N, CA, C, O and the ligand as a Tripos MOL2 file, in Angstrom:
@<TRIPOS>MOLECULE
protein
  297   295    75     0     0
PROTEIN
NO_CHARGES

@<TRIPOS>ATOM
      1 N         -39.5670  -17.8060 -187.5250 N.3       1 MET1
      2 CA        -40.0540  -16.6910 -186.7190 C.3       1 MET1
      3 C         -41.5480  -16.5800 -186.8500 C.2       1 MET1
      4 O         -42.1330  -17.0160 -187.8420 O.2       1 MET1
      5 N         -42.1470  -16.0090 -185.8710 N.am      2 LYS2
      6 CA        -43.5750  -15.7690 -185.9010 C.3       2 LYS2
      7 C         -43.8810  -14.3050 -185.5950 C.2       2 LYS2
      8 O         -43.1520  -13.6570 -184.8440 O.2       2 LYS2
      9 N         -44.9400  -13.7950 -186.1690 N.am      3 THR3
     10 CA        -45.3960  -12.4990 -185.8170 C.3       3 THR3
     11 C         -46.7420  -12.6290 -185.1030 C.2       3 THR3
     12 O         -47.6730  -13.2480 -185.6190 O.2       3 THR3
     13 N         -46.8310  -12.0430 -183.9240 N.am      4 ILE4
     14 CA        -48.0130  -12.1290 -183.1470 C.3       4 ILE4
     15 C         -48.6250  -10.7230 -182.9950 C.2       4 ILE4
     16 O         -47.9180   -9.7820 -182.6340 O.2       4 ILE4
     17 N         -49.8850  -10.5790 -183.2570 N.am      5 LYS5
     18 CA        -50.5310   -9.2990 -183.0280 C.3       5 LYS5
     19 C         -51.5710   -9.4900 -181.9560 C.2       5 LYS5
     20 O         -52.4920  -10.2880 -182.1330 O.2       5 LYS5
     21 N         -51.4560   -8.7880 -180.8530 N.am      6 ILE6
     22 CA        -52.3410   -9.0530 -179.7450 C.3       6 ILE6
     23 C         -52.9980   -7.7480 -179.2480 C.2       6 ILE6
     24 O         -52.3050   -6.7670 -178.9790 O.2       6 ILE6
     25 N         -54.3160   -7.7450 -179.1310 N.am      7 GLU7
     26 CA        -55.0060   -6.6190 -178.6180 C.3       7 GLU7
     27 C         -54.9070   -6.5340 -177.0950 C.2       7 GLU7
     28 O         -54.9720   -7.5540 -176.4090 O.2       7 GLU7
     29 N         -54.7530   -5.3330 -176.5760 N.am      8 ILE8
     30 CA        -54.5640   -5.1700 -175.1600 C.3       8 ILE8
     31 C         -55.4990   -4.1000 -174.6290 C.2       8 ILE8
     32 O         -55.5710   -3.0020 -175.1800 O.2       8 ILE8
     33 N         -56.2120   -4.4150 -173.5640 N.am      9 ASP9
     34 CA        -57.1090   -3.4510 -172.9300 C.3       9 ASP9
     35 C         -56.4740   -2.8310 -171.7110 C.2       9 ASP9
     36 O         -55.7320   -3.5000 -170.9920 O.2       9 ASP9
     37 N         -56.7460   -1.5780 -171.4670 N.am     10 GLY10
     38 CA        -56.3130   -0.9390 -170.2290 C.3      10 GLY10
     39 C         -55.1870    0.0770 -170.3410 C.2      10 GLY10
     40 O         -54.8120    0.7180 -169.3600 O.2      10 GLY10
     41 N         -54.6440    0.2160 -171.5650 N.am     11 MET11
     42 CA        -53.5570    1.2010 -171.7750 C.3      11 MET11
     43 C         -54.1750    2.5660 -171.9620 C.2      11 MET11
     44 O         -55.0280    2.7510 -172.8310 O.2      11 MET11
     45 N         -53.7510    3.5330 -171.1500 N.am     12 THR12
     46 CA        -54.3180    4.8730 -171.2390 C.3      12 THR12
     47 C         -53.3360    5.9700 -171.6210 C.2      12 THR12
     48 O         -53.7270    7.0720 -172.0070 O.2      12 THR12
     49 N         -52.0250    5.6370 -171.5030 N.am     13 CYS13
     50 CA        -51.0280    6.6680 -171.9000 C.3      13 CYS13
     51 C         -49.7570    6.0010 -172.3620 C.2      13 CYS13
     52 O         -49.6570    4.7760 -172.3050 O.2      13 CYS13
     53 N         -48.7780    6.7660 -172.8180 N.am     14 GLN14
     54 CA        -47.5490    6.2350 -173.3350 C.3      14 GLN14
     55 C         -46.8050    5.4250 -172.2590 C.2      14 GLN14
     56 O         -46.0820    4.4800 -172.5740 O.2      14 GLN14
     57 N         -46.9860    5.7910 -171.0410 N.am     15 HIS15
     58 CA        -46.3410    5.0610 -169.9570 C.3      15 HIS15
     59 C         -46.8510    3.6290 -169.8760 C.2      15 HIS15
     60 O         -46.0890    2.6910 -169.6420 O.2      15 HIS15
     61 N         -48.1500    3.4830 -170.0740 N.am     16 CYS16
     62 CA        -48.7400    2.1180 -170.1070 C.3      16 CYS16
     63 C         -48.1410    1.3270 -171.2710 C.2      16 CYS16
     64 O         -47.7450    0.1730 -171.1080 O.2      16 CYS16
     65 N         -48.0800    1.9530 -172.4340 N.am     17 ALA17
     66 CA        -47.5490    1.2940 -173.5960 C.3      17 ALA17
     67 C         -46.1110    0.8300 -173.3580 C.2      17 ALA17
     68 O         -45.7130   -0.2510 -173.7910 O.2      17 ALA17
     69 N         -45.3460    1.6640 -172.6640 N.am     18 ALA18
     70 CA        -43.9510    1.3200 -172.3620 C.3      18 ALA18
     71 C         -43.8920    0.1590 -171.3710 C.2      18 ALA18
     72 O         -43.0130   -0.6960 -171.4730 O.2      18 ALA18
     73 N         -44.8330    0.1230 -170.4000 N.am     19 ASN19
     74 CA        -44.9020   -0.9850 -169.4330 C.3      19 ASN19
     75 C         -45.2230   -2.3120 -170.1520 C.2      19 ASN19
     76 O         -44.6120   -3.3440 -169.8750 O.2      19 ASN19
     77 N         -46.1650   -2.2600 -171.0500 N.am     20 VAL20
     78 CA        -46.5170   -3.4810 -171.8170 C.3      20 VAL20
     79 C         -45.3790   -3.9380 -172.6450 C.2      20 VAL20
     80 O         -45.0950   -5.1340 -172.7120 O.2      20 VAL20
     81 N         -44.7090   -3.0130 -173.2840 N.am     21 ASP21
     82 CA        -43.5330   -3.2870 -174.1050 C.3      21 ASP21
     83 C         -42.4720   -4.0090 -173.2810 C.2      21 ASP21
     84 O         -41.9170   -5.0260 -173.6970 O.2      21 ASP21
     85 N         -42.2120   -3.4590 -172.1180 N.am     22 LYS22
     86 CA        -41.1700   -4.0290 -171.2470 C.3      22 LYS22
     87 C         -41.5670   -5.4580 -170.7780 C.2      22 LYS22
     88 O         -40.7400   -6.3690 -170.7410 O.2      22 LYS22
     89 N         -42.8440   -5.6120 -170.4290 N.am     23 ALA23
     90 CA        -43.3060   -6.9100 -169.9400 C.3      23 ALA23
     91 C         -43.2020   -7.9700 -170.9940 C.2      23 ALA23
     92 O         -42.7850   -9.0920 -170.7070 O.2      23 ALA23
     93 N         -43.5810   -7.6340 -172.2360 N.am     24 ILE24
     94 CA        -43.5260   -8.6080 -173.2870 C.3      24 ILE24
     95 C         -42.0710   -8.9180 -173.6770 C.2      24 ILE24
     96 O         -41.7300  -10.0650 -173.9640 O.2      24 ILE24
     97 N         -41.2330   -7.8970 -173.6820 N.am     25 THR25
     98 CA        -39.8400   -8.1120 -174.0470 C.3      25 THR25
     99 C         -39.1650   -9.1580 -173.1540 C.2      25 THR25
    100 O         -38.2650   -9.8740 -173.5920 O.2      25 THR25
    101 N         -39.6150   -9.2350 -171.8850 N.am     26 LYS26
    102 CA        -39.0030  -10.1690 -170.9200 C.3      26 LYS26
    103 C         -39.3850  -11.6240 -171.1880 C.2      26 LYS26
    104 O         -38.7350  -12.5300 -170.6660 O.2      26 LYS26
    105 N         -40.4380  -11.8710 -171.9990 N.am     27 VAL27
    106 CA        -40.8990  -13.2210 -172.1950 C.3      27 VAL27
    107 C         -39.8800  -14.0010 -173.0610 C.2      27 VAL27
    108 O         -39.3710  -13.4920 -174.0600 O.2      27 VAL27
    109 N         -39.6100  -15.2230 -172.6500 N.am     28 LYS28
    110 CA        -38.6370  -16.0360 -173.3500 C.3      28 LYS28
    111 C         -39.1100  -16.3160 -174.7790 C.2      28 LYS28
    112 O         -40.2270  -16.7740 -175.0180 O.2      28 LYS28
    113 N         -38.1900  -16.0140 -175.7310 N.am     29 GLY29
    114 CA        -38.4960  -16.2850 -177.1100 C.3      29 GLY29
    115 C         -38.9020  -15.0290 -177.9040 C.2      29 GLY29
    116 O         -38.9720  -15.0480 -179.1330 O.2      29 GLY29
    117 N         -39.1630  -13.9520 -177.1740 N.am     30 VAL30
    118 CA        -39.5400  -12.7330 -177.8310 C.3      30 VAL30
    119 C         -38.3330  -11.9840 -178.3730 C.2      30 VAL30
    120 O         -37.3580  -11.7750 -177.6500 O.2      30 VAL30
    121 N         -38.3850  -11.5860 -179.6120 N.am     31 VAL31
    122 CA        -37.2330  -10.9390 -180.2450 C.3      31 VAL31
    123 C         -37.4320   -9.4300 -180.3430 C.2      31 VAL31
    124 O         -36.5050   -8.6530 -180.1190 O.2      31 VAL31
    125 N         -38.6600   -9.0290 -180.6810 N.am     32 GLU32
    126 CA        -38.9230   -7.6130 -180.8450 C.3      32 GLU32
    127 C         -40.3850   -7.3120 -180.5070 C.2      32 GLU32
    128 O         -41.2730   -8.1100 -180.8070 O.2      32 GLU32
    129 N         -40.6250   -6.1800 -179.8950 N.am     33 VAL33
    130 CA        -41.9950   -5.7810 -179.5680 C.3      33 VAL33
    131 C         -42.2560   -4.3400 -179.9600 C.2      33 VAL33
    132 O         -41.4210   -3.4580 -179.7600 O.2      33 VAL33
    133 N         -43.4260   -4.1270 -180.5170 N.am     34 ASN34
    134 CA        -43.8370   -2.7820 -180.8650 C.3      34 ASN34
    135 C         -45.2570   -2.6220 -180.3500 C.2      34 ASN34
    136 O         -46.1800   -3.2740 -180.8390 O.2      34 ASN34
    137 N         -45.4310   -1.7340 -179.3410 N.am     35 THR35
    138 CA        -46.7460   -1.5430 -178.7280 C.3      35 THR35
    139 C         -47.3210   -0.1910 -179.1720 C.2      35 THR35
    140 O         -46.6630    0.8460 -179.0860 O.2      35 THR35
    141 N         -48.5500   -0.2380 -179.6410 N.am     36 SER36
    142 CA        -49.2170    0.9630 -180.1160 C.3      36 SER36
    143 C         -50.3370    1.3410 -179.1650 C.2      36 SER36
    144 O         -51.2790    0.5790 -178.9490 O.2      36 SER36
    145 N         -50.2130    2.5430 -178.5980 N.am     37 LEU37
    146 CA        -51.2480    3.0370 -177.6770 C.3      37 LEU37
    147 C         -52.5420    3.3200 -178.4620 C.2      37 LEU37
    148 O         -53.6340    2.9700 -178.0150 O.2      37 LEU37
    149 N         -52.4040    3.9520 -179.6290 N.am     38 SER38
    150 CA        -53.6130    4.3430 -180.4040 C.3      38 SER38
    151 C         -54.3100    3.1490 -180.9790 C.2      38 SER38
    152 O         -55.5370    3.1530 -181.0770 O.2      38 SER38
    153 N         -53.5860    2.1220 -181.3670 N.am     39 GLN39
    154 CA        -54.2110    0.9020 -181.9470 C.3      39 GLN39
    155 C         -54.5230   -0.1150 -180.8550 C.2      39 GLN39
    156 O         -55.1370   -1.1450 -181.1330 O.2      39 GLN39
    157 N         -54.1130    0.1550 -179.6210 N.am     40 LYS40
    158 CA        -54.3750   -0.7460 -178.4960 C.3      40 LYS40
    159 C         -53.8800   -2.1740 -178.7940 C.2      40 LYS40
    160 O         -54.5930   -3.1430 -178.5340 O.2      40 LYS40
    161 N         -52.6880   -2.2960 -179.3260 N.am     41 ASN41
    162 CA        -52.1560   -3.6200 -179.5580 C.3      41 ASN41
    163 C         -50.6340   -3.6500 -179.5240 C.2      41 ASN41
    164 O         -49.9680   -2.6150 -179.5290 O.2      41 ASN41
    165 N         -50.1130   -4.8550 -179.4890 N.am     42 SER42
    166 CA        -48.6790   -5.0620 -179.6310 C.3      42 SER42
    167 C         -48.3880   -5.9600 -180.7970 C.2      42 SER42
    168 O         -49.0830   -6.9540 -181.0060 O.2      42 SER42
    169 N         -47.4220   -5.6450 -181.5250 N.am     43 THR43
    170 CA        -46.9100   -6.5060 -182.5940 C.3      43 THR43
    171 C         -45.6160   -7.1090 -182.1370 C.2      43 THR43
    172 O         -44.6670   -6.3910 -181.8240 O.2      43 THR43
    173 N         -45.5630   -8.4350 -182.0930 N.am     44 ILE44
    174 CA        -44.4380   -9.1180 -181.4950 C.3      44 ILE44
    175 C         -43.7340  -10.0250 -182.5590 C.2      44 ILE44
    176 O         -44.3970  -10.7730 -183.2780 O.2      44 ILE44
    177 N         -42.4570   -9.9430 -182.6310 N.am     45 THR45
    178 CA        -41.6580  -10.8920 -183.4100 C.3      45 THR45
    179 C         -41.0890  -11.8850 -182.4330 C.2      45 THR45
    180 O         -40.5000  -11.4860 -181.4290 O.2      45 THR45
    181 N         -41.2430  -13.1580 -182.6900 N.am     46 ALA46
    182 CA        -40.7930  -14.1820 -181.7070 C.3      46 ALA46
    183 C         -40.3040  -15.4550 -182.3860 C.2      46 ALA46
    184 O         -40.6010  -15.7250 -183.5500 O.2      46 ALA46
    185 N         -39.5540  -16.2170 -181.6240 N.am     47 LEU47
    186 CA        -39.0840  -17.5150 -182.1110 C.3      47 LEU47
    187 C         -40.2560  -18.4660 -182.2380 C.2      47 LEU47
    188 O         -41.3060  -18.2730 -181.6250 O.2      47 LEU47
    189 N         -40.0540  -19.5170 -183.0600 N.am     48 ASP48
    190 CA        -41.1590  -20.4180 -183.3610 C.3      48 ASP48
    191 C         -41.7330  -21.1230 -182.1310 C.2      48 ASP48
    192 O         -42.9100  -21.4850 -182.1350 O.2      48 ASP48
    193 N         -40.9400  -21.3260 -181.0830 N.am     49 ASP49
    194 CA        -41.4430  -22.0940 -179.9190 C.3      49 ASP49
    195 C         -42.0320  -21.1930 -178.8760 C.2      49 ASP49
    196 O         -42.1740  -21.5870 -177.7180 O.2      49 ASP49
    197 N         -42.3870  -19.9560 -179.2750 N.am     50 ILE50
    198 CA        -42.9780  -19.0240 -178.3630 C.3      50 ILE50
    199 C         -44.2980  -19.5760 -177.7620 C.2      50 ILE50
    200 O         -45.0740  -20.2400 -178.4500 O.2      50 ILE50
    201 N         -44.5200  -19.2930 -176.5110 N.am     51 ASN51
    202 CA        -45.7640  -19.7650 -175.8510 C.3      51 ASN51
    203 C         -46.6430  -18.5240 -175.6250 C.2      51 ASN51
    204 O         -46.2850  -17.6390 -174.8490 O.2      51 ASN51
    205 N         -47.7630  -18.4720 -176.2920 N.am     52 ILE52
    206 CA        -48.6500  -17.3140 -176.2480 C.3      52 ILE52
    207 C         -49.1340  -17.1000 -174.8420 C.2      52 ILE52
    208 O         -49.3850  -15.9590 -174.4530 O.2      52 ILE52
    209 N         -49.2760  -18.1540 -174.0570 N.am     53 ASP53
    210 CA        -49.7000  -18.0000 -172.6540 C.3      53 ASP53
    211 C         -48.7280  -17.2250 -171.8290 C.2      53 ASP53
    212 O         -49.1160  -16.4680 -170.9390 O.2      53 ASP53
    213 N         -47.4490  -17.4070 -172.1200 N.am     54 ASP54
    214 CA        -46.4180  -16.6310 -171.3900 C.3      54 ASP54
    215 C         -46.5470  -15.1410 -171.6950 C.2      54 ASP54
    216 O         -46.3530  -14.3020 -170.8150 O.2      54 ASP54
    217 N         -46.8740  -14.8180 -172.9380 N.am     55 ILE55
    218 CA        -47.0780  -13.4460 -173.3240 C.3      55 ILE55
    219 C         -48.3130  -12.8660 -172.5890 C.2      55 ILE55
    220 O         -48.2700  -11.7800 -172.0120 O.2      55 ILE55
    221 N         -49.3830  -13.6260 -172.6400 N.am     56 LYS56
    222 CA        -50.6350  -13.1880 -171.9830 C.3      56 LYS56
    223 C         -50.3430  -12.9400 -170.4830 C.2      56 LYS56
    224 O         -50.7340  -11.9140 -169.9270 O.2      56 LYS56
    225 N         -49.6690  -13.8750 -169.8620 N.am     57 LYS57
    226 CA        -49.3680  -13.7840 -168.4360 C.3      57 LYS57
    227 C         -48.5030  -12.5390 -168.1260 C.2      57 LYS57
    228 O         -48.7280  -11.8420 -167.1360 O.2      57 LYS57
    229 N         -47.5270  -12.2870 -168.9840 N.am     58 GLY58
    230 CA        -46.7040  -11.1070 -168.8100 C.3      58 GLY58
    231 C         -47.5000   -9.8070 -168.8900 C.2      58 GLY58
    232 O         -47.2600   -8.8600 -168.1400 O.2      58 GLY58
    233 N         -48.4440   -9.7880 -169.8100 N.am     59 ILE59
    234 CA        -49.3120   -8.5690 -169.9360 C.3      59 ILE59
    235 C         -50.1700   -8.4190 -168.7010 C.2      59 ILE59
    236 O         -50.3120   -7.3240 -168.1590 O.2      59 ILE59
    237 N         -50.7520   -9.5470 -168.2520 N.am     60 GLU60
    238 CA        -51.5920   -9.5130 -167.0490 C.3      60 GLU60
    239 C         -50.8000   -9.0890 -165.8130 C.2      60 GLU60
    240 O         -51.2690   -8.2880 -165.0060 O.2      60 GLU60
    241 N         -49.6240   -9.6240 -165.6830 N.am     61 ASN61
    242 CA        -48.7930   -9.2730 -164.5330 C.3      61 ASN61
    243 C         -48.4130   -7.8300 -164.5030 C.2      61 ASN61
    244 O         -48.1480   -7.2660 -163.4410 O.2      61 ASN61
    245 N         -48.3820   -7.2170 -165.6850 N.am     62 ALA62
    246 CA        -48.0390   -5.7490 -165.7380 C.3      62 ALA62
    247 C         -49.2910   -4.9220 -165.4710 C.2      62 ALA62
    248 O         -49.2140   -3.6990 -165.3520 O.2      62 ALA62
    249 N         -50.4640   -5.5950 -165.3740 N.am     63 GLY63
    250 CA        -51.6840   -4.8850 -165.0200 C.3      63 GLY63
    251 C         -52.6460   -4.5520 -166.1610 C.2      63 GLY63
    252 O         -53.5300   -3.7030 -166.0430 O.2      63 GLY63
    253 N         -52.4320   -5.2590 -167.2640 N.am     64 TYR64
    254 CA        -53.2750   -4.9830 -168.4300 C.3      64 TYR64
    255 C         -53.9710   -6.2790 -168.8960 C.2      64 TYR64
    256 O         -53.6510   -7.3750 -168.4370 O.2      64 TYR64
    257 N         -54.9100   -6.1180 -169.8050 N.am     65 THR65
    258 CA        -55.7250   -7.2940 -170.2040 C.3      65 THR65
    259 C         -55.5090   -7.6990 -171.6560 C.2      65 THR65
    260 O         -55.8600   -6.9430 -172.5620 O.2      65 THR65
    261 N         -54.9420   -8.8670 -171.8920 N.am     66 PRO66
    262 CA        -54.7460   -9.3480 -173.2580 C.3      66 PRO66
    263 C         -56.0670   -9.8170 -173.8230 C.2      66 PRO66
    264 O         -56.8310  -10.4980 -173.1380 O.2      66 PRO66
    265 N         -56.3490   -9.4530 -175.0860 N.am     67 LEU67
    266 CA        -57.5960   -9.8480 -175.7200 C.3      67 LEU67
    267 C         -57.2840  -10.7360 -176.9170 C.2      67 LEU67
    268 O         -56.4610  -11.6470 -176.8240 O.2      67 LEU67
    269 N         -57.9370  -10.4720 -178.0310 N.am     68 ASN68
    270 CA        -57.7310  -11.3450 -179.2000 C.3      68 ASN68
    271 C         -56.2860  -11.2540 -179.7190 C.2      68 ASN68
    272 O         -55.6140  -10.2350 -179.5590 O.2      68 ASN68
    273 N         -55.8360  -12.3420 -180.3400 N.am     69 TYR69
    274 CA        -54.5530  -12.2820 -180.9650 C.3      69 TYR69
    275 C         -54.5280  -13.0940 -182.2350 C.2      69 TYR69
    276 O         -55.3610  -13.9810 -182.4230 O.2      69 TYR69
    277 N         -53.5940  -12.8090 -183.1000 N.am     70 GLU70
    278 CA        -53.4400  -13.6420 -184.3110 C.3      70 GLU70
    279 C         -51.9340  -13.8500 -184.5130 C.2      70 GLU70
    280 O         -51.1110  -12.9610 -184.2960 O.2      70 GLU70
    281 N         -51.6270  -15.0840 -184.9420 N.am     71 ILE71
    282 CA        -50.2170  -15.4680 -185.1660 C.3      71 ILE71
    283 C         -50.0290  -15.7650 -186.6080 C.2      71 ILE71
    284 O         -50.8090  -16.5190 -187.1890 O.2      71 ILE71
    285 N         -49.0060  -15.1920 -187.2210 N.am     72 SER72
    286 CA        -48.6390  -15.5520 -188.5730 C.3      72 SER72
    287 C         -47.1860  -15.9650 -188.6380 C.2      72 SER72
    288 O         -46.3130  -15.4020 -187.9770 O.2      72 SER72
    289 N         -46.9620  -16.9900 -189.4760 N.am     73 GLU73
    290 CA        -45.6100  -17.4660 -189.6640 C.3      73 GLU73
    291 C         -44.9220  -16.5720 -190.7200 C.2      73 GLU73
    292 O         -45.5730  -15.9430 -191.5540 O.2      73 GLU73
    293 N         -43.6370  -16.5480 -190.6470 N.am     74 ARG74
    294 CA        -42.9290  -15.8330 -191.7270 C.3      74 ARG74
    295 C         -41.5580  -16.4120 -191.9790 C.2      74 ARG74
    296 O         -40.8350  -15.9290 -192.8510 O.2      74 ARG74
    297 CU        -50.6210    4.9240 -168.5520 Cu       75 CU75
@<TRIPOS>BOND
     1     1     2 1
     2     2     3 1
     3     3     4 2
     4     3     5 am
     5     5     6 1
     6     6     7 1
     7     7     8 2
     8     7     9 am
     9     9    10 1
    10    10    11 1
    11    11    12 2
    12    11    13 am
    13    13    14 1
    14    14    15 1
    15    15    16 2
    16    15    17 am
    17    17    18 1
    18    18    19 1
    19    19    20 2
    20    19    21 am
    21    21    22 1
    22    22    23 1
    23    23    24 2
    24    23    25 am
    25    25    26 1
    26    26    27 1
    27    27    28 2
    28    27    29 am
    29    29    30 1
    30    30    31 1
    31    31    32 2
    32    31    33 am
    33    33    34 1
    34    34    35 1
    35    35    36 2
    36    35    37 am
    37    37    38 1
    38    38    39 1
    39    39    40 2
    40    39    41 am
    41    41    42 1
    42    42    43 1
    43    43    44 2
    44    43    45 am
    45    45    46 1
    46    46    47 1
    47    47    48 2
    48    47    49 am
    49    49    50 1
    50    50    51 1
    51    51    52 2
    52    51    53 am
    53    53    54 1
    54    54    55 1
    55    55    56 2
    56    55    57 am
    57    57    58 1
    58    58    59 1
    59    59    60 2
    60    59    61 am
    61    61    62 1
    62    62    63 1
    63    63    64 2
    64    63    65 am
    65    65    66 1
    66    66    67 1
    67    67    68 2
    68    67    69 am
    69    69    70 1
    70    70    71 1
    71    71    72 2
    72    71    73 am
    73    73    74 1
    74    74    75 1
    75    75    76 2
    76    75    77 am
    77    77    78 1
    78    78    79 1
    79    79    80 2
    80    79    81 am
    81    81    82 1
    82    82    83 1
    83    83    84 2
    84    83    85 am
    85    85    86 1
    86    86    87 1
    87    87    88 2
    88    87    89 am
    89    89    90 1
    90    90    91 1
    91    91    92 2
    92    91    93 am
    93    93    94 1
    94    94    95 1
    95    95    96 2
    96    95    97 am
    97    97    98 1
    98    98    99 1
    99    99   100 2
   100    99   101 am
   101   101   102 1
   102   102   103 1
   103   103   104 2
   104   103   105 am
   105   105   106 1
   106   106   107 1
   107   107   108 2
   108   107   109 am
   109   109   110 1
   110   110   111 1
   111   111   112 2
   112   111   113 am
   113   113   114 1
   114   114   115 1
   115   115   116 2
   116   115   117 am
   117   117   118 1
   118   118   119 1
   119   119   120 2
   120   119   121 am
   121   121   122 1
   122   122   123 1
   123   123   124 2
   124   123   125 am
   125   125   126 1
   126   126   127 1
   127   127   128 2
   128   127   129 am
   129   129   130 1
   130   130   131 1
   131   131   132 2
   132   131   133 am
   133   133   134 1
   134   134   135 1
   135   135   136 2
   136   135   137 am
   137   137   138 1
   138   138   139 1
   139   139   140 2
   140   139   141 am
   141   141   142 1
   142   142   143 1
   143   143   144 2
   144   143   145 am
   145   145   146 1
   146   146   147 1
   147   147   148 2
   148   147   149 am
   149   149   150 1
   150   150   151 1
   151   151   152 2
   152   151   153 am
   153   153   154 1
   154   154   155 1
   155   155   156 2
   156   155   157 am
   157   157   158 1
   158   158   159 1
   159   159   160 2
   160   159   161 am
   161   161   162 1
   162   162   163 1
   163   163   164 2
   164   163   165 am
   165   165   166 1
   166   166   167 1
   167   167   168 2
   168   167   169 am
   169   169   170 1
   170   170   171 1
   171   171   172 2
   172   171   173 am
   173   173   174 1
   174   174   175 1
   175   175   176 2
   176   175   177 am
   177   177   178 1
   178   178   179 1
   179   179   180 2
   180   179   181 am
   181   181   182 1
   182   182   183 1
   183   183   184 2
   184   183   185 am
   185   185   186 1
   186   186   187 1
   187   187   188 2
   188   187   189 am
   189   189   190 1
   190   190   191 1
   191   191   192 2
   192   191   193 am
   193   193   194 1
   194   194   195 1
   195   195   196 2
   196   195   197 am
   197   197   198 1
   198   198   199 1
   199   199   200 2
   200   199   201 am
   201   201   202 1
   202   202   203 1
   203   203   204 2
   204   203   205 am
   205   205   206 1
   206   206   207 1
   207   207   208 2
   208   207   209 am
   209   209   210 1
   210   210   211 1
   211   211   212 2
   212   211   213 am
   213   213   214 1
   214   214   215 1
   215   215   216 2
   216   215   217 am
   217   217   218 1
   218   218   219 1
   219   219   220 2
   220   219   221 am
   221   221   222 1
   222   222   223 1
   223   223   224 2
   224   223   225 am
   225   225   226 1
   226   226   227 1
   227   227   228 2
   228   227   229 am
   229   229   230 1
   230   230   231 1
   231   231   232 2
   232   231   233 am
   233   233   234 1
   234   234   235 1
   235   235   236 2
   236   235   237 am
   237   237   238 1
   238   238   239 1
   239   239   240 2
   240   239   241 am
   241   241   242 1
   242   242   243 1
   243   243   244 2
   244   243   245 am
   245   245   246 1
   246   246   247 1
   247   247   248 2
   248   247   249 am
   249   249   250 1
   250   250   251 1
   251   251   252 2
   252   251   253 am
   253   253   254 1
   254   254   255 1
   255   255   256 2
   256   255   257 am
   257   257   258 1
   258   258   259 1
   259   259   260 2
   260   259   261 am
   261   261   262 1
   262   262   263 1
   263   263   264 2
   264   263   265 am
   265   265   266 1
   266   266   267 1
   267   267   268 2
   268   267   269 am
   269   269   270 1
   270   270   271 1
   271   271   272 2
   272   271   273 am
   273   273   274 1
   274   274   275 1
   275   275   276 2
   276   275   277 am
   277   277   278 1
   278   278   279 1
   279   279   280 2
   280   279   281 am
   281   281   282 1
   282   282   283 1
   283   283   284 2
   284   283   285 am
   285   285   286 1
   286   286   287 1
   287   287   288 2
   288   287   289 am
   289   289   290 1
   290   290   291 1
   291   291   292 2
   292   291   293 am
   293   293   294 1
   294   294   295 1
   295   295   296 2
@<TRIPOS>SUBSTRUCTURE
     1 MET1         2 RESIDUE 1 A MET
     2 LYS2         6 RESIDUE 1 A LYS
     3 THR3        10 RESIDUE 1 A THR
     4 ILE4        14 RESIDUE 1 A ILE
     5 LYS5        18 RESIDUE 1 A LYS
     6 ILE6        22 RESIDUE 1 A ILE
     7 GLU7        26 RESIDUE 1 A GLU
     8 ILE8        30 RESIDUE 1 A ILE
     9 ASP9        34 RESIDUE 1 A ASP
    10 GLY10       38 RESIDUE 1 A GLY
    11 MET11       42 RESIDUE 1 A MET
    12 THR12       46 RESIDUE 1 A THR
    13 CYS13       50 RESIDUE 1 A CYS
    14 GLN14       54 RESIDUE 1 A GLN
    15 HIS15       58 RESIDUE 1 A HIS
    16 CYS16       62 RESIDUE 1 A CYS
    17 ALA17       66 RESIDUE 1 A ALA
    18 ALA18       70 RESIDUE 1 A ALA
    19 ASN19       74 RESIDUE 1 A ASN
    20 VAL20       78 RESIDUE 1 A VAL
    21 ASP21       82 RESIDUE 1 A ASP
    22 LYS22       86 RESIDUE 1 A LYS
    23 ALA23       90 RESIDUE 1 A ALA
    24 ILE24       94 RESIDUE 1 A ILE
    25 THR25       98 RESIDUE 1 A THR
    26 LYS26      102 RESIDUE 1 A LYS
    27 VAL27      106 RESIDUE 1 A VAL
    28 LYS28      110 RESIDUE 1 A LYS
    29 GLY29      114 RESIDUE 1 A GLY
    30 VAL30      118 RESIDUE 1 A VAL
    31 VAL31      122 RESIDUE 1 A VAL
    32 GLU32      126 RESIDUE 1 A GLU
    33 VAL33      130 RESIDUE 1 A VAL
    34 ASN34      134 RESIDUE 1 A ASN
    35 THR35      138 RESIDUE 1 A THR
    36 SER36      142 RESIDUE 1 A SER
    37 LEU37      146 RESIDUE 1 A LEU
    38 SER38      150 RESIDUE 1 A SER
    39 GLN39      154 RESIDUE 1 A GLN
    40 LYS40      158 RESIDUE 1 A LYS
    41 ASN41      162 RESIDUE 1 A ASN
    42 SER42      166 RESIDUE 1 A SER
    43 THR43      170 RESIDUE 1 A THR
    44 ILE44      174 RESIDUE 1 A ILE
    45 THR45      178 RESIDUE 1 A THR
    46 ALA46      182 RESIDUE 1 A ALA
    47 LEU47      186 RESIDUE 1 A LEU
    48 ASP48      190 RESIDUE 1 A ASP
    49 ASP49      194 RESIDUE 1 A ASP
    50 ILE50      198 RESIDUE 1 A ILE
    51 ASN51      202 RESIDUE 1 A ASN
    52 ILE52      206 RESIDUE 1 A ILE
    53 ASP53      210 RESIDUE 1 A ASP
    54 ASP54      214 RESIDUE 1 A ASP
    55 ILE55      218 RESIDUE 1 A ILE
    56 LYS56      222 RESIDUE 1 A LYS
    57 LYS57      226 RESIDUE 1 A LYS
    58 GLY58      230 RESIDUE 1 A GLY
    59 ILE59      234 RESIDUE 1 A ILE
    60 GLU60      238 RESIDUE 1 A GLU
    61 ASN61      242 RESIDUE 1 A ASN
    62 ALA62      246 RESIDUE 1 A ALA
    63 GLY63      250 RESIDUE 1 A GLY
    64 TYR64      254 RESIDUE 1 A TYR
    65 THR65      258 RESIDUE 1 A THR
    66 PRO66      262 RESIDUE 1 A PRO
    67 LEU67      266 RESIDUE 1 A LEU
    68 ASN68      270 RESIDUE 1 A ASN
    69 TYR69      274 RESIDUE 1 A TYR
    70 GLU70      278 RESIDUE 1 A GLU
    71 ILE71      282 RESIDUE 1 A ILE
    72 SER72      286 RESIDUE 1 A SER
    73 GLU73      290 RESIDUE 1 A GLU
    74 ARG74      294 RESIDUE 1 A ARG
    75 CU75       297 GROUP 0 **** ****
């Protein structure tokens, strides 16, 4: 499993955070998502073969901007 922490620009309310959460949840390989409005990021648990570009694309398609991210193995 991998943990991905990705900064997201454009979230202004809880509704935005829920949209981002939903968009990332749909990405293949994603197991769990936790999106924080106050920290402007999502913490994602995913399978090892996760494609970060799919996550970025999902965020963009929902209308938000993915920024820096870091991936850690666990
Ligand atoms: Cu909003």
